[in-house]
Phi, psi and omega in degrees: 000138180289147173277169177302320180294321178298315181297313180298320177299317179298317180293316180298323177300316178294315180299317179298323180291328180292323177085020176256135180299141179209166176226135173268125179252113177291145178211160175289125181305333178291345181242029183282334179294145191310305184298316181295318179300312182297317180295315183290320188255000173077025176263147177287133181299334179295339179264006179258141177246143176253131175263119186238125178271131180244143180235144173288156182277336184256155175283148349289138183293131175250150180235155170213153175245130183243138179245120178228159177298150179297344180263007184242165178242129181293133178269081183289314190292333180250289189297307185293317179303316179294318179300322181281343181069037181236154180288327181216142178215157176206175177299136176295149177291160175305321180295316177298318182298312180295316180297318182290314190263333188073012184252163180277142174299134183092358179225006184302138183226156177284352182271132178075029172280161173304142187296341181269002179268116178292148178242128177245120180252131180295133181298339179296336179292330188293341180276352183280153173290324179206161175227142177254124183236167174296164179247007183101338177233176178267004185265355180198169177229165176245122174259122189208159176285143182294344177296350174302330181291341176287336184244349180288128182303141173067027184244137174238140175267125190239128172279136178082016180291333182228167174237147177294142176283150182266000000 
């Protein structure tokens, strides 16, 4: 199993190859979850993105990774299910997520995913000056411009991917 440093190195290698400026923000793993991270380090939750792995319910299981604002709720039952072309989908289990990505729960990032996993980024992210995403581990985050989704392989920007939380 990869260490947090190994995972971050793998992610940084992908980020360097993309050629978009980014910053790695070290953090206490106990504060890696979005709300806790923002409160402890003073970042607005509206600028944080959550990477959520979704799985189809039927065999063969298909996966997709969705990126939505920390203030939004992923629309799995309608939008994501249709994008994946499956009758039913739900959040991947923690075990499925770790097996698929090799990343830690609470640190999943769209960078360094298997090449056959589609990435869907919410169009609401594109209006931000920057977005903070996981780095693959719970020990750091990636601060990057959302235009990275325009150049990240296997990524589509989707309108209606999320709903605002109430």
